[in-house]
C-alpha positions in Angstrom: 111.3 165.2 88.3 109.6 162.5 86.3 107.9 159.3 87.3 110.9 158.2 89.4 112.8 160.6 91.5 116.5 160.3 91.7 117.6 158.5 94.9 119.6 160.4 97.4 118.7 163.9 96.2 122.1 164.6 94.7 122.6 166.8 91.7 125.0 164.6 89.7 124.0 164.4 86.1 122.8 161.0 84.8 122.7 159.4 81.4 120.7 156.6 79.8 122.3 155.2 76.6 120.2 152.9 74.4 122.1 151.1 71.6 120.2 150.1 68.5 122.7 147.9 66.8 123.0 148.5 63.0 120.0 150.9 62.6 120.7 153.3 59.7 119.8 157.0 60.0 118.1 157.0 56.7 115.5 154.4 57.8 114.4 156.7 60.6 114.5 159.8 58.6 112.4 158.4 55.8 109.7 156.9 58.1 108.7 159.5 60.8 105.4 157.7 61.0 107.2 154.5 62.1 109.5 156.4 64.4 107.4 159.1 66.0 109.4 159.0 69.3 112.9 159.2 67.7 111.6 161.9 65.3 110.3 164.0 68.2 113.6 163.5 70.1 115.5 164.8 67.1 113.1 167.8 66.8 113.3 168.8 70.5 116.8 167.7 71.2 119.4 166.4 68.7 119.4 163.8 66.0 121.4 163.0 62.9 123.7 160.7 60.9 127.1 159.6 62.3 129.9 157.5 60.9 131.1 154.1 62.1 134.7 152.9 62.1 136.6 150.6 59.8 135.8 147.9 59.7 132.1 148.6 60.6 131.7 145.2 62.3 129.9 145.0 65.7 132.7 143.1 67.4 135.0 146.0 66.7 132.4 148.8 66.9 131.2 148.3 70.5 134.7 148.2 72.1 135.4 151.5 70.2 132.1 153.1 71.2 132.4 152.1 74.8 136.1 153.1 75.2 136.3 156.1 72.9 139.4 154.6 71.4 140.2 153.1 68.0 140.9 149.3 67.4 144.6 150.0 67.5 144.1 150.7 71.3 141.2 148.3 72.1 143.0 145.5 70.2 139.7 144.2 68.7 139.4 144.5 64.9 136.5 142.1 64.1 134.7 138.9 64.9 137.9 137.0 64.3 141.4 138.2 65.1 144.8 136.8 64.6 147.1 136.1 67.5 150.3 138.1 67.3 153.2 136.3 65.6 151.0 133.3 64.8 148.4 131.9 62.3 146.1 131.1 65.2 142.9 133.0 65.3 140.4 133.6 68.1 137.0 135.2 68.6 137.5 138.4 70.8 135.6 138.6 74.0 135.3 141.3 76.6 138.5 140.1 78.3 140.4 140.9 75.0 139.3 144.6 75.1 142.1 146.9 76.2 141.3 150.1 78.0 138.6 151.1 80.5 135.0 151.1 79.3 132.9 154.2 80.0 131.1 152.4 82.8 134.4 151.7 84.5 135.3 155.4 84.5 131.9 156.1 86.0 132.5 153.5 88.7 135.9 154.9 89.4 134.2 158.2 90.3 132.2 156.4 93.0 129.0 156.4 90.9 126.8 153.5 89.7 126.5 151.9 86.3 124.0 149.3 85.1 125.0 147.6 81.9 122.9 145.3 79.7 123.5 143.3 76.5 126.5 145.2 75.2 128.3 143.0 72.6 131.9 141.9 73.4 131.5 142.3 77.2 131.7 138.7 78.3 132.5 137.7 81.1 130.4 140.2 83.0 132.1 142.6 85.3 131.6 142.2 89.1 133.0 145.6 89.9 130.2 147.7 88.5 126.7 148.0 90.0 125.1 145.3 87.8 126.0 143.7 84.4 124.5 141.3 81.9 126.9 140.7 79.1 125.7 140.5 75.5 126.6 138.9 72.2 128.9 135.9 72.5 127.9 135.2 76.1 127.4 131.4 76.3 124.2 131.5 78.5 122.0 133.8 80.5 123.5 132.3 83.7 127.0 133.0 82.7 126.1 136.5 81.3 124.7 137.7 84.6 126.9 139.3 87.2 125.0 137.7 90.1 122.2 135.2 90.7 119.6 137.8 91.6 119.9 139.5 88.2 119.9 136.1 86.5 116.6 135.1 88.3 115.0 138.5 87.4 115.8 138.4 83.7 114.9 134.8 83.3 111.5 135.7 84.6 111.1 138.0 81.6 112.0 135.3 79.2 115.4 136.9 78.5 117.7 135.2 76.0 121.2 136.3 75.0 120.5 136.5 71.3 118.0 135.8 68.5 118.1 132.3 67.0 119.8 133.5 63.8 119.5 130.0 62.2 115.7 130.7 61.9 116.6 133.5 59.5 118.1 131.0 57.1 114.6 129.5 56.4 112.7 130.7 53.3 109.7 131.2 55.6 110.8 133.9 58.0 107.8 133.7 60.3 109.6 131.8 63.1 112.6 134.1 62.9 110.3 137.2 63.1 108.5 135.7 66.1 111.8 134.9 67.9 113.0 138.5 67.2 109.9 140.0 68.6 110.1 137.7 71.7 113.8 138.6 72.2 113.4 142.4 72.0 110.3 142.3 74.2 112.2 140.4 77.0 115.1 142.8 76.5 112.8 145.8 77.0 111.1 144.3 80.0 114.6 143.9 81.5 115.6 147.5 80.7 112.3 148.8 82.1 112.6 146.8 85.3 116.1 148.0 86.2 115.5 151.5 85.0 112.7 151.7 87.5 115.0 150.8 90.4 116.3 154.4 89.7 119.6 153.7 91.6 122.0 154.1 88.7 123.9 157.1 87.4 124.6 155.5 84.0 122.2 153.0 82.4 123.7 151.4 79.3 121.6 148.9 77.4 121.8 147.6 73.8 119.0 146.2 71.6 121.0 144.0 69.3 118.0 142.3 67.8 117.8 145.1 65.3 121.1 144.0 63.7 119.7 140.4 63.3 116.4 141.7 61.7 118.4 143.9 59.3 120.6 141.0 58.2 117.6 138.9 57.1 114.9 141.4 56.3 116.5 144.6 55.1 116.4 143.5 51.5 112.7 142.9 51.8 112.4 146.5 53.1 114.6 147.9 50.3 112.8 146.1 47.5 109.3 146.1 49.0 109.6 142.4 49.3 107.6 139.7 51.1 108.4 140.8 54.7 108.6 144.6 54.2 105.6 145.2 56.4 106.8 143.0 59.2 110.2 144.8 59.0 108.5 148.2 59.6 106.2 146.8 62.3 109.2 145.5 64.2 110.7 149.0 64.1 107.5 150.6 65.1 107.6 148.4 68.3 111.2 149.4 68.9 110.3 153.1 68.7 107.5 152.6 71.1 109.9 151.0 73.6 112.2 153.9 73.3 109.3 156.3 73.9 108.3 154.4 77.0 111.8 154.5 78.4 111.9 158.3 77.7 108.8 158.7 79.8 110.3 156.6 82.7 113.3 158.8 83.2 113.2 162.3 84.7 113.8 165.4 82.5 117.2 166.0 84.1 118.5 162.7 82.8 119.9 162.8 79.3 118.8 160.0 76.9 121.1 159.0 74.1 120.1 156.5 71.4 122.7 155.5 68.9 123.7 152.7 66.5 127.2 151.4 65.9 127.0 151.2 62.1 124.5 151.6 59.3 122.9 149.0 57.0 122.2 148.6 53.3 120.8 146.0 50.9 123.0 143.0 50.3 123.0 141.5 46.8 126.3 139.5 46.6 128.5 137.8 49.1 132.2 138.2 48.1 134.7 135.5 49.2 137.9 137.4 49.2 140.2 134.5 50.0 138.8 132.6 47.0 139.5 135.7 44.9 143.0 136.0 46.4 143.6 132.3 45.5 142.4 132.8 42.0 144.4 135.9 41.5 147.6 134.2 42.7 148.0 135.9 46.1 147.0 132.9 48.3 148.0 129.3 48.2 147.1 126.4 50.6 149.4 123.7 51.9 146.7 121.1 51.6 143.6 120.4 49.6 141.7 120.0 52.9 141.9 123.5 54.3 139.6 125.3 56.7 141.6 127.8 58.8 144.3 130.5 58.4 147.0 128.0 59.6 146.4 126.0 56.4 147.9 128.6 54.0 151.1 127.7 52.2 154.3 129.6 52.9 154.1 131.0 49.3 151.0 133.0 50.2 151.5 136.7 49.8 148.1 137.9 51.2 145.0 136.6 53.0 141.8 138.1 54.4 139.8 138.0 57.6 136.2 139.3 57.9 135.0 141.9 57.2 137.2 143.1 54.3 140.5 143.1 56.3 143.5 142.1 54.2 147.0 141.2 55.5 150.2 140.7 53.7 152.0 137.5 54.7 154.9 139.5 55.9 158.4 138.3 56.8 159.1 138.8 60.5 155.5 139.3 61.4 153.8 136.1 60.2 155.5 132.8 61.0 156.1 131.9 57.3 156.1 135.4 55.8 156.6 135.5 52.1 156.7 139.2 51.6 160.1 140.8 52.5 159.9 144.0 54.6 161.8 145.8 51.9 159.0 145.1 49.4 156.1 145.8 51.7 154.9 149.0 50.1 155.3 147.9 46.5 153.5 144.6 47.2 150.7 146.4 49.1 150.3 148.8 46.2 150.0 145.9 43.8 147.3 144.4 46.0 145.5 147.7 46.1 145.6 147.9 42.3 144.2 144.3 42.0 141.5 145.1 44.4 140.5 148.2 42.5 140.1 146.1 39.4 137.7 143.6 41.1 134.2 143.8 39.6 131.1 141.9 40.5 128.6 140.0 38.4 126.7 143.2 37.7 129.9 144.9 36.4 130.3 147.3 39.4 133.5 147.9 41.2 133.4 145.9 44.4 135.8 148.1 46.4 134.4 151.5 47.0 137.3 152.6 49.2 140.5 151.0 50.4 141.9 152.2 53.7 145.6 151.7 54.6 145.9 150.3 58.1 148.1 153.1 59.4 145.5 155.6 58.4 142.8 154.0 60.5 144.6 152.5 63.5 147.0 153.8 66.1 148.1 152.6 69.5 149.8 149.8 71.3 147.8 147.0 69.7 148.5 147.5 66.0 150.7 144.4 65.6 147.5 142.5 64.6 146.0 145.4 62.6 145.2 144.7 58.9 147.4 146.2 56.2 144.3 147.2 54.3 140.6 147.5 55.0 138.1 147.5 52.1 134.9 149.5 52.3 132.8 147.8 49.7 130.2 149.3 47.4 126.7 148.9 48.6 125.4 145.3 47.9 128.8 143.5 48.2 129.3 141.9 51.6 132.9 140.9 52.0 133.5 137.4 53.5 136.7 135.5 54.2 136.7 131.9 55.3 139.4 129.4 54.4 137.3 126.5 53.3 137.0 125.9 49.6 134.4 127.9 47.7 133.0 127.2 44.3 132.9 130.8 43.3 134.1 134.3 44.4 130.5 135.6 44.3 127.5 133.9 45.9 124.1 134.6 47.4 122.9 133.4 50.8 120.0 133.8 53.2 121.0 137.3 54.3 119.8 140.3 52.3 121.2 143.1 54.5 124.8 144.1 55.2 126.7 146.6 57.4 127.6 150.0 56.1 130.3 152.5 57.3 128.2 155.6 56.8 124.6 156.2 58.0 124.7 155.1 61.6 122.6 157.3 63.8 122.6 159.3 67.1 119.6 160.9 68.9 119.5 162.7 72.2 117.1 164.6 74.4 119.9 167.1 74.9 119.7 170.0 72.4 123.3 170.9 73.2 125.0 168.3 71.1 126.8 169.3 67.9 126.4 166.4 65.4 128.7 167.8 62.8 131.2 165.3 61.6 130.5 162.7 64.3 131.7 159.1 64.6 131.6 156.3 67.2 134.7 157.6 69.0 132.8 160.7 70.2 130.1 158.9 72.1 132.0 157.8 75.3 133.6 161.3 75.7 130.1 162.8 75.3 128.6 160.6 78.0 131.5 161.4 80.4 131.1 165.1 79.7 127.3 165.0 80.3 128.0 163.3 83.6 130.7 165.9 84.6 133.4 163.2 84.8 136.9 164.2 83.9 138.5 162.0 81.3 142.0 161.5 80.1 141.5 163.4 76.8 145.0 162.4 75.6 144.1 158.7 75.8 140.7 159.2 74.1 140.5 159.4 70.3 137.1 161.0 70.2 135.9 164.4 71.6 132.7 165.4 73.4 129.8 166.6 71.3 128.5 168.9 74.1 128.6 172.4 72.5 
C-alpha cells in the first residue's frame, strides 16, 4: 500500500478522478518538460486524446461526463437553456440534471464518494459522503454539504471560482495571482480529504484551468506577453497531480481528464446579429435583451454556444416555421451558415450537426435543431442585446474546442481508441466493479 492504507482492509477497488477543465491534449503532448507527471502516467499507464460532446461547453459537458449520458437524457445543453414550450430561459444547475451521477451509483452500492468542485452540481448532495459543489454555486457556505466541510475549506482560503473579471484587464497580473491562489486552495482541499482515506471514489475538478485558458491561451499560442506565466501555471498543476498520485496507494486507479479542448480565439461571432442581418430573426421592440423579445416573424434564433433553433410552430409559443416546412427551412439555414465567412475570409462553420444526430432521450424537447462546430478562432456567441457588428474582439483569447480533450490514467488496461466523454462514467464504474445499467448509458467502459 502507499502512504495511506485503505481503511477497513476490504478489497473493493477505488478510483480517484481529477478533472482538469478545458485542458487540451496537445498542450501536454508538446510540453513534457512542463508536464512530467502526466507524461510519466501516460508512459506507464494510459494517456491520449479524447473527444468532447456537442456543444463542447462546460455546463453541458460535466453532466454528460458524470452520468455517461448525452444531453438528450441529462436535459442540459449549455450555460443557458430554454424552458419547454416557452421563450423563457434559465441557467441550468445541478437540480436540472436528469439521471444519476456516477457518485450516486457508487453510494447506492453502499460505498463512499467524496465530490469536490464539479460544475453544475449545486445544490450539494447530502446523500453522499461529502460534497462541495462547483461552478455556479453562490457561496462557499452554500456549496458545502455540511458545516464541518465549510469550516475546513475556508481554512484553506477556498473560493468557488476565479474572479474572471480580473481577466478583462489589460494587465493580467491580478488575474494570474487570483488563479494561482484559487488552484492552490483547491489542491489543499483535495489533499486534506484524500488523506482521510475513507472514500471509495474521490472526484475533484480543477476548473481554474478553463479560466486561465480563456484569458491566456492566445498568449501561449502566439508567444505573447503572458506565455511564460501560462506554462508556469500548468507546471504547478502538474506538480499537484504528481503529489496526489503519491498520496494514493498503488491499488487505487487515478484518472485525469478534461471535458473539452481549447484553441486560440481570434474573433467572437454574434450569431443572433448575423441571423438578424440575414433575415432570419426580428425583434418586437428596439429595446431587446432576451429571447422573449423576438418578433413572431422570427424563423431562427441562437443560444450559446453555436446552438440554433427554428422558431417552430407548435413548439415555440409564436412559431413562424410550419412543421411541414421544417426540413426545407432547416436546409436553407444550413446553406446560409455554410456561406458565412469571417473578416479573414475563412468559413466560420467547420461542421454543422443536426440535433437528432447528437441528442436522444426523454429531454430532447429543448434540444437545438442545429449545433455549429466552428473553425478554430471563431467563438460563437448569442445574446439578444443589439450589437454593432457580427464579428468582434474581446478580452478573451482562448475558446473551447470539440476535439483535443485529454485522458490519462495509472491503469495500463484502458483502450483509448475513439473515446469521448460518455465513456468516462462507465469506465469508473467498471474499475470499481459496480454493475451499471448499460442500456441507459450512452458510453462504454474503456477497460480492455
